[in-house]
Steps between C-alpha positions, in 0.01 A plus 500: 500500500618852419488699826494838321198402292324358806552819706398713201179304455420520872561875530341605172204268563442647844522860378294449184229303677482745791464802274265330256287365784474847647402643162251229405343406834560764768464837330172421321348441845654818641336710227162419655590614850396842629779756459613510863533123524657468158772754574566340839548159338711648218729659756533166679588324175764765433670404825502126432575500127726804535741309722541197278436592138780752444747224586303229320450693178867600489600137557277398207707713266836399648420128504356504148817670376708234676299220337532670160877539539541145629329374187238273659258423219435710191662841548219693336256372763722604790577841350130554428433431869762759591323756283159419651632530857696818423201671338284401800754656735511810279123548520512435873761768563356754255129465580403274788757608760413872482130414532580267790689777678205736453248237613705434813455864600123513449263536792235231438234718662587798280662385172617753243283599208544263208631213714287244314646613165850463649421147622356406156828610341692289752275201429553531125877490541468228764333297227776576251779408739315194632464361148865581426612320816284199419630490142857534631442207734358285219799589281745410779315169547531430129867602489587292804314186402548475123 
């Protein structure tokens, strides 16, 4: 067994599934909560995901690069995974993180005007990055098992 591929699959699988699960199963439910409760839960999620995902998403890129350089499986699959993970991180840093910082400062009882529009923007890019992470994971699986 190739230890690098195993660790890469474990880390990228955890990150991709966590983010995609949040996008597909958690946030659709949150959209139906009253504003105060929704913002309170969003702020809680920022604390839990915000501690783990910056490290996890960075590791996705680093490990995918290592697998691509090592030459496990078809190179185009591994390098495509690198691109998917890197673009997901790019969207995260450019769009989601600034919105997360703003959301973390909101008073749930008195949110700023336009907060729902801001959250919809975050959710759109959460969808984009979640799909990219899932695609990256599938590509790493293919590269590591072919």
